[in-house]
C-alpha positions in Angstrom: 97.1 138.2 29.9 95.6 139.3 26.6 95.7 136.0 24.7 97.2 132.6 24.1 98.8 131.4 20.8 99.1 127.7 20.1 101.9 126.5 17.9 102.0 123.0 16.5 105.5 121.5 16.3 107.0 118.1 15.4 109.7 116.4 17.4 112.5 114.2 16.0 110.3 111.1 16.3 107.7 112.8 14.1 105.3 113.2 17.0 103.3 116.4 17.2 103.3 118.5 20.3 102.0 122.0 21.0 103.8 125.1 22.3 101.8 127.8 24.0 102.8 131.5 24.0 101.1 134.0 26.1 100.5 137.6 25.0 100.9 139.9 28.0 98.9 143.0 28.6 100.6 146.4 29.2 99.4 146.8 32.8 101.9 146.6 35.7 101.8 143.3 37.5 100.4 143.1 41.0 102.9 143.2 43.8 104.2 139.9 45.3 103.0 137.7 42.4 104.8 135.1 40.3 104.2 137.1 37.2 105.9 140.2 38.7 109.0 138.3 39.5 109.2 136.7 36.0 108.6 140.0 34.2 111.4 141.6 36.2 113.8 138.8 35.1 113.5 136.6 38.1 112.8 132.9 38.3 109.6 131.3 39.5 109.8 127.8 40.9 106.6 125.8 41.3 106.9 122.5 43.2 104.6 119.9 41.6 103.5 116.4 42.6 102.2 113.8 40.3 99.9 111.2 41.9 97.3 109.4 39.9 96.1 107.1 42.7 92.4 106.9 42.7 92.0 107.1 46.5 88.2 106.4 46.5 88.7 103.2 44.5 91.6 102.1 46.7 89.4 102.5 49.7 86.7 100.4 48.1 89.2 97.7 47.2 90.5 97.7 50.7 87.0 97.2 52.1 86.2 94.5 49.5 89.2 92.4 50.2 89.6 93.0 53.9 89.3 89.8 56.0 86.2 89.6 58.1 
């Protein structure tokens, strides 16, 4: 990757958001990498999980309210 460009855009609700575009280098991609698959026209799938639970706080609360 040689660089990242940030483009400010506005959606239909007049809220601003930003679109990133990456400038690729001219070197061949490493074998068996996500970028190699994508640059050869393939699809990369990345499973994501969203969990905002503050586990340390939850444990503190459990201890604080646990019956003696």
